[in-house]
N, C-alpha and C positions, 0 to 999 in steps of 0.2 A: 502493500500502500504505502504510492505517494502524496505528497500532499501535505497538511498543516488538521489538525486537531482542536474542538474546540472547548477552555474548559470552561463550564457553565455549573455554579453556585445556582439554588434556587431555590431560596425557603417560601415557604406556606405565608402571607404577613395574618400576621392578629393570634401568632399564638405565641405564648409567653412562658417559660424561653422559648425558644426556634426552636422549631424542627427545618431541617436541613439537608440535601442531598448535593455533591459537590460528582456534576459527570464529565467523562471526555467524550465527544462524539467527535468526526470527520467531517472536514466542511463540505460536504460532496456530503452528504445529507439534509435531507430536507427538512419543516417543518411538521410534522408527520411523522417524522420520525420521528424526533426530537420526541413530539408528544407523548410516543408508544414511551423511549429513552425512561422519559417523568415518572408517564404511569409504571413500571417496574423499578424505579427507582424506591421510589414512593411503596410502591403500592397497592396500589389502585385499583381495584376493576376493569377499568376499562368499558364502562359501562353509561358514561350519561355525556352529554357534549362538552364540549373542549369552545380556546376558541384562543388567538394569541393578538400582541399586542402592543407593534411597533413602532412608536413615532408617532402617534395618531394613527396609525391605519391596523384593518384586519385581515388576522388572519383563520382560517381557519377549512371548514368545509358545513357544506348547501344542503342543510338538513333538511330540501324543501316547501319547510313551514312558512316560509317569508316573517320576521319575525327582524323589520330592523331592516338597514338597507342592508346589501349583497356584500356578504366578507369574499377576500382574497386566496385565489383559493388554494394550500397550505401545502397541498400532495406539487405543485409546480415551482416551493418557493425551497429551494435550496439558500442552507445556513453559510456558506463561501459568498451568496450575494444582497447579503444581509445584514451582515452582524462582524464587525469587531471587538479586538479587545474594549468593553467599558459599555455594549451596548446595556441596555437593558429594554427586558423584556417582559411586560403581562402575562403569564397562564392562569385562564379564567379553567377549576375544569369541573363539573356537575352544578346547573348554573339550578339547581331549587340550593344544596347548601351554601353553594360560593366560594366553593375553599381556593381564594387568587396569589398567587405564587409569584415569589419580582421575584426571575429570575436572572441574571448580570454573566454577561464575556467576564471575564479573567483575566481570562490567558488567554494566546494563541500559540498551541505551540508545534515542533516538529511531531509527525506522526513520526510515535517506532511503529519501526517493519513486524516481531516482536509480536505486539499488543494487537487483541479482538479487540476496535469499535462496534458500537462505544460497551463501556462502561463505569461502573461508581467505585470511582471509588473515598467518598469517604464520606461523613454527615451526621449530626448526632440528630435523637429522637425518636419513636418508633409514628411512624405515620400515624395521622384518626382511622377510624374506621373509617370505610364508605357509609353513605348512610346515614350517622349521626345523628345529622342538622344541622353544621358548621361550625363553625369558633365559637360560635355559644352551644352551643347542642356537643361540643365535645371540652366547654368547660365540666358542663357539665356530668358530664359521663365521665370524664375525670373526678368528680366528686362523690360520684356512686358508687367506684367500682375501690374508690381506695378509706373505703369506712366502710368494717364491716354494720356499725352501727342503719348507717342509709335503707332508704324503706326501698330503691330500684335496687343495692347492693348485687343484688341472685340475680332478681331476672339477666342484670347492665350484661353482667361477666356471664353469664347463658346466653345474652343475645352472645356477643366477642367471642365464639368457643372458651369459654375458662382463662385462666389466671394469662392475664395482659401486666404488661410493665412498660408503660410510656414512655422507660427512659433507652432499650435497647432494640439502636441497631437490626436491620436486614437490609445484605449487599447484597442478599444471595441473587 
């Protein structure tokens, strides 16, 4: 593989302490590819709509519903054409829960032929569970699972599939 890779840091907006991931993605990847990388890095299930916004321009895949002005086609938008070091983009996943991510190009590096891109190289804290209600719902979820006396403690643990460690990062 020749060329360059972008080092992105993606942080979920509104959660304290922050939940973030650092990923390396080839410059030839599209915004749709970056969407899939972010889904995997955060552990989202890719079952909701999403959108990128860069310098006031919205990118995504037309859902055919006609909500708002049309977006530019993310499948035809290569990272190498729209990003450089310092580029900041807004990535929104799940328009109901409204998970807003600040995505920054921290660095542009030469591609390492020994590395298979994309790759998640770092992160902090576990991703909120899918469909937990956005930042507010996640706060409520954390309150319930951390307090055995909370009236929804058992129900939330069962809903989440068992014990949850909000500090654990799964980069697999």
